[in-house]
Structures are given as C-alpha cells and as structure tokens.
Backbone as JSON, one array per atom type, in Angstrom:
{
  "sequence": "MEVYERAEDFEITHKDDDSPLTEADLAAHNVIVAGLQTIDSTPIVSEEGRVGDPRYSDKCWLVDPLDGTKEFIKRNGMFTVNIALMRRHGERWNPVFGVVHAPVSDTTWFGGAIHASERRGPEGAGQMLVKPTEGGGSVRLVASGSHRGEKDESFASTLGDYELVRMGSSLKACIVAEGSADLYPRFGPTSCWDIAAAHAVVSGAGGIVVGPDGKTLDY",
  "N": [[0.81, -1.19, 0.04], [2.16, 1.19, 0.45], [3.31, 1.91, -1.89], [1.03, 2.26, -3.59], [-0.27, 4.43, -2.26], [1.43, 6.51, -2.52], [2.32, 9.74, -3.35], [3.64, 10.71, -5.72], [4.04, 9.38, -9.12], [4.4, 5.92, -9.72], [7.0, 3.62, -10.78], [6.52, 1.91, -13.88], [6.9, -0.98, -15.71], [6.97, -3.31, -18.43], [6.14, -6.78, -19.17], [7.24, -9.61, -21.13], [4.84, -10.37, -22.47], [3.63, -8.01, -22.68], [2.12, -7.13, -20.55], [1.48, -5.08, -17.71], [3.83, -4.27, -15.13], [4.59, -3.41, -11.91], [6.55, -1.8, -9.21], [5.28, -2.56, -6.93], [4.19, -5.04, -7.46], [6.44, -6.76, -7.31], [7.46, -6.2, -4.69], [5.28, -7.07, -3.17], [5.39, -9.74, -3.87], [7.82, -10.55, -2.72], [7.39, -10.22, 0.04], [5.23, -12.05, 0.51], [6.37, -14.41, -0.24], [8.44, -14.75, 1.55], [6.85, -14.92, 3.9], [5.28, -17.33, 3.48], [7.4, -19.16, 3.46], [8.1, -19.41, 6.07], [6.25, -21.16, 7.08], [6.57, -23.79, 5.99], [8.36, -25.95, 3.81], [7.02, -26.12, 1.34], [6.71, -25.94, -2.11], [6.63, -22.86, -3.96], [4.83, -21.22, -6.31], [4.77, -18.42, -8.06], [3.54, -15.55, -9.86], [5.55, -13.82, -10.27], [7.84, -15.24, -9.83], [9.59, -18.25, -8.7], [9.92, -20.66, -6.04], [11.47, -23.52, -5.22], [10.43, -26.73, -6.54], [7.49, -27.8, -7.86], [7.06, -30.16, -9.23], [8.02, -32.27, -7.77], [6.55, -32.63, -5.55], [3.47, -33.07, -3.68], [1.95, -30.96, -3.22], [1.53, -27.37, -3.54], [2.09, -23.8, -3.23], [0.27, -21.34, -4.92], [0.57, -18.2, -6.26], [-0.47, -14.91, -6.83], [0.77, -12.0, -6.54], [-0.17, -9.44, -7.02], [-3.03, -8.99, -8.26], [-4.74, -7.67, -10.88], [-3.27, -5.55, -11.97], [-3.6, -3.4, -13.69], [-5.8, -2.06, -12.59], [-4.56, -1.29, -10.15], [-2.77, 0.53, -11.16], [-4.55, 2.49, -12.08], [-5.55, 3.33, -9.76], [-7.92, 2.66, -8.58], [-8.71, 0.93, -6.62], [-9.57, -1.63, -7.14], [-8.05, -4.12, -6.92], [-6.31, -7.14, -6.05], [-4.69, -9.46, -3.71], [-3.71, -12.75, -4.25], [-3.67, -15.99, -2.96], [-3.15, -19.43, -3.19], [-3.6, -22.75, -1.99], [-2.48, -25.6, -3.46], [-3.31, -28.93, -4.37], [-2.01, -32.01, -5.57], [-3.47, -34.43, -7.72], [-2.85, -37.16, -9.18], [-2.0, -36.36, -12.4], [-3.16, -33.94, -12.23], [-3.86, -30.78, -10.77], [-5.52, -29.24, -8.04], [-7.16, -26.44, -6.44], [-7.39, -26.3, -2.97], [-7.67, -24.56, -0.95], [-7.98, -21.13, -0.59], [-7.06, -17.75, -0.52], [-8.14, -14.45, -0.95], [-7.37, -11.16, -0.94], [-8.32, -7.82, -0.58], [-6.56, -5.0, -0.45], [-7.26, -2.17, -0.3], [-9.93, -1.87, 0.61], [-9.57, -3.54, 2.88], [-10.57, -6.11, 3.04], [-11.19, -9.63, 3.19], [-11.48, -12.57, 1.5], [-11.84, -16.02, 2.06], [-11.22, -19.61, 1.92], [-12.38, -22.97, 0.92], [-12.15, -26.31, -0.23], [-11.29, -27.5, 2.15], [-12.15, -25.78, 4.09], [-15.01, -24.03, 4.96], [-16.12, -21.21, 3.09], [-15.43, -17.81, 3.94], [-16.07, -14.31, 4.55], [-14.25, -11.5, 5.52], [-14.11, -8.36, 6.94], [-13.97, -4.75, 7.53], [-16.69, -4.26, 8.14], [-17.47, -6.48, 9.48], [-17.7, -10.23, 9.9], [-18.33, -13.29, 8.26], [-19.89, -16.48, 7.18], [-19.93, -17.6, 3.72], [-22.27, -18.05, 1.05], [-23.18, -19.09, -2.17], [-25.88, -17.69, -4.11], [-28.78, -19.06, -5.43], [-30.19, -18.31, -8.63], [-33.26, -16.54, -8.92], [-36.33, -17.72, -10.21], [-37.32, -16.33, -13.27], [-36.19, -13.94, -12.63], [-33.74, -11.34, -13.14], [-30.32, -12.11, -14.32], [-27.44, -11.57, -12.49], [-24.71, -10.47, -13.7], [-21.2, -10.55, -13.82], [-18.6, -8.41, -14.95], [-15.5, -7.37, -16.48], [-13.88, -4.47, -15.18], [-12.05, -3.16, -16.74], [-11.95, -4.09, -19.38], [-13.98, -5.35, -22.11], [-14.87, -7.71, -24.36], [-16.0, -8.84, -27.64], [-16.83, -11.48, -27.37], [-17.7, -11.49, -24.72], [-19.91, -9.76, -24.97], [-21.47, -11.17, -26.73], [-22.06, -13.51, -25.26], [-23.45, -12.4, -23.12], [-25.81, -11.62, -24.38], [-27.24, -13.88, -24.7], [-28.46, -14.34, -22.3], [-30.86, -13.12, -21.79], [-32.74, -11.14, -19.8], [-30.55, -9.21, -17.84], [-28.41, -8.11, -15.3], [-25.65, -5.92, -15.2], [-22.62, -6.04, -13.51], [-19.9, -4.27, -12.83], [-16.47, -4.95, -12.25], [-13.12, -5.49, -10.85], [-10.22, -7.51, -11.13], [-9.79, -10.49, -9.0], [-11.94, -9.96, -7.48], [-14.23, -10.14, -8.95], [-15.02, -12.83, -8.94], [-15.24, -13.22, -6.23], [-17.45, -11.8, -5.44], [-19.4, -13.31, -6.53], [-19.16, -15.51, -4.96], [-20.01, -14.54, -2.46], [-22.61, -14.15, -2.86], [-23.52, -11.87, -4.08], [-23.55, -11.58, -6.77], [-24.31, -13.52, -9.8], [-22.97, -14.87, -11.9], [-19.89, -15.22, -13.52], [-18.43, -14.97, -16.42], [-15.45, -15.75, -18.19], [-13.49, -15.07, -20.91], [-11.08, -14.34, -21.95], [-7.34, -14.86, -22.02], [-6.05, -16.67, -19.4], [-4.08, -17.12, -16.53], [-2.97, -19.64, -14.26], [-2.48, -18.62, -11.64], [-4.18, -16.44, -11.65], [-6.73, -17.27, -11.11], [-6.88, -19.36, -9.36], [-7.03, -19.06, -6.48], [-9.46, -17.68, -6.05], [-11.09, -19.49, -7.2], [-11.03, -21.57, -5.27], [-12.27, -20.31, -3.26], [-14.86, -19.76, -4.2], [-15.72, -22.41, -4.59], [-15.71, -23.33, -1.89], [-17.94, -21.84, -1.09], [-20.05, -23.08, -2.16], [-20.23, -22.93, -4.89], [-19.45, -23.37, -8.36], [-16.66, -23.72, -10.57], [-16.01, -23.85, -13.9], [-14.63, -25.16, -17.01], [-14.5, -24.4, -20.63], [-15.61, -26.76, -21.47], [-17.5, -27.41, -19.72], [-16.84, -28.86, -17.6], [-15.44, -29.32, -14.29], [-12.83, -27.13, -13.53], [-9.5, -27.89, -14.12], [-6.03, -27.92, -13.13]],
  "CA": [[0.01, 0.0, 0.0], [3.01, 2.22, 0.39], [3.45, 2.32, -3.34], [-0.26, 2.73, -4.04], [-0.71, 5.67, -1.64], [2.52, 7.35, -2.83], [1.84, 10.87, -4.2], [4.14, 10.74, -7.07], [3.8, 8.2, -9.95], [5.41, 4.82, -9.47], [7.53, 3.02, -12.01], [5.74, 0.8, -14.57], [7.56, -1.72, -16.85], [6.16, -4.36, -19.15], [6.65, -8.05, -19.35], [7.28, -10.07, -22.52], [3.5, -10.44, -23.03], [3.13, -6.64, -22.67], [1.28, -6.88, -19.39], [2.23, -4.13, -16.89], [4.53, -4.68, -13.92], [4.97, -2.26, -10.94], [7.38, -2.22, -8.13], [4.39, -3.21, -5.86], [4.08, -6.53, -7.73], [7.7, -7.41, -6.82], [7.47, -6.03, -3.28], [4.34, -8.0, -2.55], [5.91, -11.05, -4.05], [8.9, -10.87, -1.77], [6.8, -10.33, 1.37], [4.4, -13.25, 0.62], [7.2, -15.61, -0.32], [9.09, -14.86, 2.88], [5.89, -15.4, 4.9], [5.0, -18.73, 3.25], [8.56, -19.95, 3.76], [8.06, -19.58, 7.54], [5.25, -22.22, 7.39], [7.11, -25.06, 5.71], [9.16, -25.88, 2.6], [6.16, -26.35, 0.28], [7.09, -25.16, -3.25], [5.82, -21.71, -4.19], [4.81, -20.75, -7.76], [4.32, -17.02, -8.1], [3.57, -14.95, -11.17], [6.87, -13.08, -10.33], [9.07, -16.08, -9.59], [9.35, -19.62, -8.2], [10.83, -21.16, -5.0], [11.22, -24.96, -5.09], [9.89, -27.45, -7.8], [6.29, -28.58, -7.59], [6.97, -31.42, -9.86], [8.46, -33.26, -6.86], [5.69, -32.48, -4.42], [2.03, -33.29, -3.86], [1.25, -29.72, -2.92], [2.27, -26.12, -3.72], [1.52, -22.51, -3.1], [0.18, -20.65, -6.12], [0.54, -16.87, -5.77], [-0.56, -13.74, -7.7], [0.95, -10.98, -5.48], [-0.96, -8.27, -7.38], [-3.99, -9.32, -9.38], [-5.35, -6.43, -11.31], [-2.23, -4.45, -12.02], [-4.18, -2.11, -14.44], [-6.58, -1.41, -11.6], [-3.75, -0.71, -9.34], [-2.27, 1.71, -11.79], [-5.65, 3.46, -12.17], [-5.85, 3.61, -8.28], [-9.4, 2.53, -8.36], [-8.96, 0.03, -5.52], [-10.16, -2.97, -7.43], [-7.04, -5.09, -7.11], [-6.27, -8.1, -4.98], [-3.58, -10.35, -3.53], [-4.3, -13.98, -4.29], [-2.74, -17.1, -2.51], [-3.93, -20.59, -3.14], [-2.95, -23.98, -1.66], [-2.86, -26.53, -4.42], [-2.98, -30.33, -4.15], [-1.95, -32.81, -6.76], [-4.2, -35.6, -7.82], [-2.34, -37.72, -10.32], [-1.36, -35.32, -13.21], [-3.89, -32.67, -12.08], [-3.83, -30.02, -9.59], [-6.75, -28.56, -7.72], [-7.03, -25.6, -5.31], [-8.15, -26.74, -1.89], [-7.87, -23.46, -0.03], [-7.63, -19.9, -1.26], [-7.23, -16.35, 0.18], [-8.11, -13.27, -1.78], [-7.36, -9.97, -0.02], [-8.41, -6.51, -1.21], [-5.95, -4.11, 0.52], [-7.83, -0.85, -0.14], [-11.06, -2.08, 1.46], [-9.14, -4.36, 4.0], [-11.5, -7.21, 3.15], [-10.49, -10.85, 2.84], [-12.3, -13.79, 1.25], [-11.01, -17.22, 2.09], [-11.93, -20.82, 2.12], [-12.23, -23.94, -0.07], [-12.61, -27.74, 0.12], [-10.93, -27.83, 3.52], [-12.73, -24.79, 5.1], [-16.08, -23.28, 4.36], [-15.59, -19.94, 2.72], [-15.85, -16.72, 4.79], [-15.66, -12.96, 4.12], [-14.05, -10.65, 6.65], [-13.81, -6.95, 6.54], [-14.35, -3.75, 8.56], [-18.0, -4.29, 8.59], [-17.75, -7.76, 10.17], [-17.24, -11.41, 9.22], [-19.41, -14.33, 8.14], [-19.7, -17.5, 6.16], [-20.57, -17.18, 2.51], [-22.92, -19.09, 0.31], [-23.7, -18.55, -3.4], [-27.26, -17.56, -4.1], [-29.37, -19.44, -6.79], [-31.09, -17.2, -9.38], [-34.75, -16.8, -8.77], [-37.05, -17.98, -11.53], [-37.93, -15.15, -13.85], [-35.42, -12.75, -12.28], [-32.56, -11.05, -14.09], [-29.09, -12.59, -13.96], [-26.41, -10.58, -12.11], [-23.55, -10.85, -14.49], [-19.95, -9.72, -13.47], [-17.75, -8.18, -16.06], [-14.31, -6.66, -16.08], [-13.94, -3.06, -15.18], [-11.05, -2.61, -17.67], [-12.15, -4.45, -20.75], [-15.06, -6.23, -22.43], [-14.83, -7.94, -25.77], [-17.1, -9.3, -28.45], [-17.32, -12.78, -26.8], [-18.5, -11.1, -23.53], [-21.17, -9.16, -25.44], [-22.23, -12.28, -27.38], [-22.58, -14.37, -24.17], [-24.52, -11.68, -22.32], [-27.01, -11.54, -25.24], [-27.94, -15.16, -24.63], [-28.99, -14.49, -21.03], [-32.08, -12.4, -21.75], [-32.69, -10.02, -18.83], [-29.47, -9.39, -16.95], [-27.85, -6.86, -14.66], [-24.26, -5.91, -15.3], [-21.85, -5.57, -12.42], [-18.47, -4.06, -13.18], [-15.55, -5.25, -11.16], [-11.72, -5.85, -11.29], [-9.35, -8.67, -10.5], [-10.5, -11.58, -8.47], [-13.19, -9.52, -6.83], [-15.43, -10.62, -9.74], [-15.37, -14.2, -8.41], [-15.55, -13.21, -4.86], [-18.84, -11.28, -5.19], [-20.27, -14.48, -6.8], [-19.06, -16.4, -3.77], [-20.73, -13.95, -1.3], [-24.01, -14.11, -3.22], [-23.82, -10.5, -4.66], [-23.69, -11.71, -8.25], [-24.61, -14.98, -10.09], [-22.22, -15.38, -12.98], [-18.77, -14.45, -14.0], [-17.73, -15.62, -17.55], [-14.17, -15.16, -18.65], [-13.13, -15.58, -22.21], [-9.6, -14.02, -22.29], [-6.28, -15.66, -21.53], [-6.1, -16.74, -17.94], [-3.08, -17.88, -15.92], [-3.4, -20.39, -13.08], [-2.47, -17.86, -10.45], [-5.21, -15.48, -11.7], [-8.04, -17.8, -10.82], [-6.89, -20.53, -8.37], [-7.49, -18.71, -5.07], [-10.85, -17.38, -6.19], [-11.75, -20.91, -7.54], [-11.24, -22.31, -4.05], [-13.26, -19.58, -2.37], [-16.25, -19.98, -4.78], [-16.05, -23.74, -4.27], [-16.08, -23.31, -0.47], [-19.21, -21.21, -0.88], [-21.07, -23.92, -2.77], [-20.34, -22.56, -6.28], [-18.53, -24.06, -9.21], [-15.86, -23.08, -11.59], [-15.96, -24.84, -14.95], [-13.92, -24.81, -18.22], [-15.27, -24.32, -21.73], [-16.26, -27.95, -21.76], [-18.52, -27.55, -18.7], [-16.26, -29.73, -16.53], [-14.69, -28.6, -13.24], [-11.56, -26.68, -14.02], [-8.32, -28.49, -13.58], [-4.8, -27.11, -13.33]],
  "C": [[0.91, 1.3, 0.02], [3.19, 2.86, -0.98], [2.11, 2.94, -3.9], [-0.63, 4.11, -3.49], [0.4, 6.79, -1.89], [1.96, 8.57, -3.64], [2.3, 10.95, -5.53], [3.89, 9.39, -7.79], [4.88, 7.16, -9.61], [5.84, 4.27, -10.83], [6.8, 1.86, -12.58], [6.59, 0.31, -15.68], [6.55, -2.68, -17.39], [6.88, -5.71, -19.32], [6.69, -8.41, -20.84], [5.93, -10.06, -23.19], [2.81, -9.07, -22.99], [2.24, -6.28, -21.54], [2.11, -6.01, -18.4], [2.79, -4.81, -15.61], [4.87, -3.49, -13.15], [5.87, -2.78, -9.94], [6.58, -2.83, -6.97], [4.21, -4.65, -6.14], [5.31, -7.25, -7.14], [7.8, -7.27, -5.31], [6.6, -6.95, -2.55], [4.8, -9.39, -2.67], [6.99, -11.43, -2.97], [8.33, -11.07, -0.35], [6.03, -11.62, 1.48], [5.27, -14.48, 0.5], [7.89, -15.86, 1.04], [8.14, -15.43, 3.92], [5.56, -16.9, 4.77], [6.16, -19.67, 3.61], [8.73, -20.24, 5.32], [7.19, -20.72, 7.93], [5.98, -23.63, 7.24], [7.86, -24.91, 4.32], [8.32, -26.21, 1.36], [6.61, -25.45, -0.89], [6.21, -23.99, -3.45], [6.02, -21.25, -5.66], [4.08, -19.49, -7.71], [4.38, -16.49, -9.56], [4.88, -14.2, -11.33], [8.04, -13.95, -9.94], [8.65, -17.45, -8.98], [10.36, -19.96, -7.12], [10.44, -22.67, -4.83], [10.55, -25.49, -6.47], [8.65, -28.21, -7.45], [6.14, -29.89, -8.21], [7.33, -32.59, -9.0], [7.66, -33.19, -5.55], [4.23, -32.74, -4.76], [1.12, -32.03, -3.55], [2.09, -28.52, -3.35], [1.43, -24.95, -3.51], [1.34, -21.9, -4.49], [-0.23, -19.11, -5.76], [0.37, -15.78, -6.91], [-0.38, -12.5, -6.72], [0.24, -9.59, -5.73], [-1.85, -8.54, -8.5], [-4.75, -8.08, -9.69], [-4.36, -5.22, -11.32], [-2.76, -3.2, -12.71], [-5.07, -1.36, -13.51], [-5.8, -0.66, -10.61], [-3.18, 0.58, -9.89], [-3.29, 2.81, -11.93], [-5.94, 4.0, -10.75], [-7.3, 3.68, -8.05], [-9.75, 1.52, -7.26], [-9.34, -1.34, -5.76], [-9.08, -3.94, -7.8], [-6.92, -6.0, -5.89], [-4.89, -8.79, -4.87], [-4.21, -11.83, -3.45], [-3.3, -15.12, -3.91], [-3.75, -18.37, -2.47], [-3.06, -21.8, -2.79], [-3.45, -25.0, -2.63], [-2.42, -27.97, -4.02], [-2.99, -31.15, -5.48], [-2.72, -34.13, -6.61], [-3.8, -36.27, -9.17], [-1.57, -36.61, -11.14], [-2.04, -34.02, -13.04], [-3.66, -32.06, -10.78], [-5.17, -29.32, -9.28], [-6.49, -27.55, -6.47], [-7.91, -26.06, -4.19], [-8.43, -25.69, -0.88], [-7.31, -22.2, -0.71], [-7.91, -18.62, -0.36], [-7.11, -15.31, -0.89], [-8.35, -12.01, -0.88], [-7.44, -8.71, -0.88], [-7.81, -5.45, -0.2], [-6.64, -2.84, 0.81], [-9.03, -0.97, 0.86], [-10.81, -2.92, 2.82], [-10.22, -5.45, 4.17], [-10.87, -8.45, 2.58], [-11.51, -11.91, 2.61], [-11.47, -14.99, 1.33], [-11.83, -18.45, 2.4], [-11.67, -21.87, 0.95], [-12.67, -25.26, 0.38], [-12.27, -28.07, 1.57], [-11.44, -26.84, 4.57], [-13.83, -24.04, 4.32], [-15.67, -21.87, 4.15], [-16.23, -18.86, 3.56], [-15.39, -15.35, 4.12], [-15.4, -12.12, 5.45], [-13.53, -9.32, 6.26], [-14.15, -6.03, 7.72], [-15.75, -3.84, 9.03], [-18.47, -5.58, 9.28], [-17.35, -8.95, 9.38], [-18.49, -12.34, 9.2], [-19.18, -15.32, 7.09], [-20.49, -17.09, 4.98], [-21.19, -18.33, 1.82], [-23.4, -18.44, -0.99], [-25.18, -18.53, -3.36], [-27.84, -18.01, -5.42], [-30.15, -18.33, -7.36], [-32.51, -17.61, -9.15], [-35.39, -16.9, -10.17], [-37.65, -16.65, -12.02], [-37.14, -13.87, -13.57], [-34.3, -12.53, -13.24], [-31.28, -11.66, -13.41], [-28.1, -11.56, -13.63], [-25.14, -11.01, -12.67], [-22.33, -9.84, -14.24], [-19.13, -9.64, -14.73], [-16.58, -7.34, -15.68], [-14.58, -5.12, -16.09], [-13.01, -2.39, -16.2], [-11.33, -2.92, -19.1], [-13.32, -5.43, -20.91], [-15.07, -6.43, -23.95], [-16.02, -8.43, -26.37], [-17.7, -10.6, -27.89], [-18.19, -12.45, -25.5], [-19.91, -10.61, -23.93], [-22.12, -10.31, -25.98], [-22.9, -13.17, -26.3], [-23.65, -13.69, -23.44], [-25.81, -11.66, -23.12], [-27.85, -12.79, -25.13], [-28.71, -15.28, -23.22], [-30.46, -13.9, -20.85], [-31.94, -11.21, -20.81], [-31.53, -10.21, -17.91], [-29.03, -8.03, -16.43], [-26.39, -6.96, -14.71], [-23.63, -5.28, -14.14], [-20.43, -5.4, -12.85], [-17.49, -4.25, -11.97], [-14.23, -5.62, -11.67], [-11.21, -6.98, -10.57], [-10.2, -9.77, -10.02], [-11.72, -11.23, -7.64], [-14.32, -9.99, -7.54], [-15.96, -11.99, -9.21], [-15.86, -14.1, -6.98], [-16.95, -12.74, -4.57], [-19.83, -12.37, -5.61], [-20.21, -15.37, -5.54], [-19.95, -15.87, -2.59], [-22.17, -13.74, -1.66], [-24.45, -12.77, -3.8], [-23.91, -10.55, -6.17], [-23.88, -13.22, -8.55], [-23.62, -15.59, -11.04], [-21.07, -14.6, -13.36], [-18.05, -15.27, -15.2], [-16.38, -15.0, -17.93], [-13.73, -15.82, -19.93], [-11.7, -15.27, -22.66], [-8.65, -14.98, -21.74], [-6.24, -15.59, -20.01], [-4.95, -17.63, -17.48], [-3.58, -18.49, -14.67], [-3.43, -19.53, -11.81], [-3.53, -16.76, -10.49], [-6.47, -16.01, -11.09], [-8.0, -18.81, -9.6], [-7.44, -20.19, -6.98], [-8.94, -18.42, -5.05], [-11.64, -18.62, -6.46], [-12.01, -21.54, -6.17], [-12.36, -21.64, -3.22], [-14.72, -19.78, -2.91], [-16.61, -21.5, -4.46], [-16.44, -23.89, -2.71], [-17.36, -22.62, -0.11], [-20.33, -21.9, -1.6], [-21.22, -23.59, -4.22], [-19.37, -23.5, -7.09], [-17.85, -23.2, -10.15], [-15.57, -24.09, -12.61], [-15.18, -24.24, -16.14], [-14.98, -24.68, -19.38], [-16.13, -25.61, -22.1], [-17.31, -28.32, -20.75], [-18.08, -28.39, -17.56], [-15.59, -28.87, -15.58], [-13.29, -28.27, -13.74], [-10.44, -27.35, -13.33], [-7.05, -27.61, -13.93], [-3.65, -27.99, -13.72]]
}
C-alpha cells in the first residue's frame, strides 16, 4: 500500500507479453514468499518467480502478488492479492484453499474444500454461500472493469434479462461467492495464479468453476 498511496507516480515496466509490472508486484511477491517460507518448505509458484519445484511435491502454493495491476495503476482500489494452496491428484492440480485480499477495503475472502468460505472486513465477518437465481429474475452478470470484448457481449445476449456488475481482478469471483452476483464468464487468456485462489473460495461457498467443456476446471 505504500506504493499505491505514494503521491508521485510509481515506475511501470512491461513483461514479454506486454502486461504491466509495477514495483508493488515485486515488493508483494517478496513479502508473501518470505511469509510462506516460515510455514514449511512447500514449493511456491508465483507470477513473479518460483521457489522450489512442484513437480516433486504433492502440494504447492500458487501466488498472484498483485492481481489487477491495471486497476492498481488506475488507483481505483479494485486489485487483490491471491494465494492458493494446491494439491496434486495424479497429473492434475486442484485448489483446496484460497485467500483473496483486497488491501484498499481491507476485506478478505478465504476458504475452499478444507474450510467453508468466509468474508472478513471492517463491517464484520461471516460465512458465504452462493445464491441461486430466482425464476424469472434477471441474472447478475459480473464483467471486467477494464475491458469487455465481443465474446463477452455475445454471451450476455444469450441471458435475456441481466444486470451488469463491473468489477476488477479476483473481486469478480468473490462477489459471486458471497451471493452478490450470479455469474462471471471469462473468455480472455487466464493464468493459473489469476483464478486458483478465487476458485477455491467459490467452491467453499457452494459454487462451481468450470472450463469451456462444462467440466470442473483442472490445473
């Protein structure tokens, strides 16, 4: 938050895929990795680096130290820190516990297969459950606050009556988990650290995360 609240502009570079990178991404990565290493020697796979090799383990941490870098740069508050505990099942990995933290609102969503999902913030704490859509009611559809493509528009047109909710980063999945929205479709490229923590939180709230084939998302 020191970088976010700084009066002057912060340095922005770009990765090979042209996605933005700020000094806050790297600072958060270092703090999170140092903290996780105090727990045990579980391998850590972060968007900004790796510690250990998950190929030789049945579990790993999956980290996005700053999800929503574009939102961070805009200073609109809609960015998160994502940490997921992954378990190996044969050749597949699944998130069994996730933590999504929104620093600006000081709100945390956490949970998964090993712990019912909860939301904690300044206004209080409580367990979360997804809410089924009521028959005949409009669908509360979550969409990115930064971009919306033709596929998003095409999908929305199939829903009939819907209410659009604009949100950034993993907050989109978290408001589905807490019952404030019904559906979050994502058609753009997605990295495992972008969705794993929120996947666990949604699952722990009774929701599902599926791939294009309609099957539960594997990693």
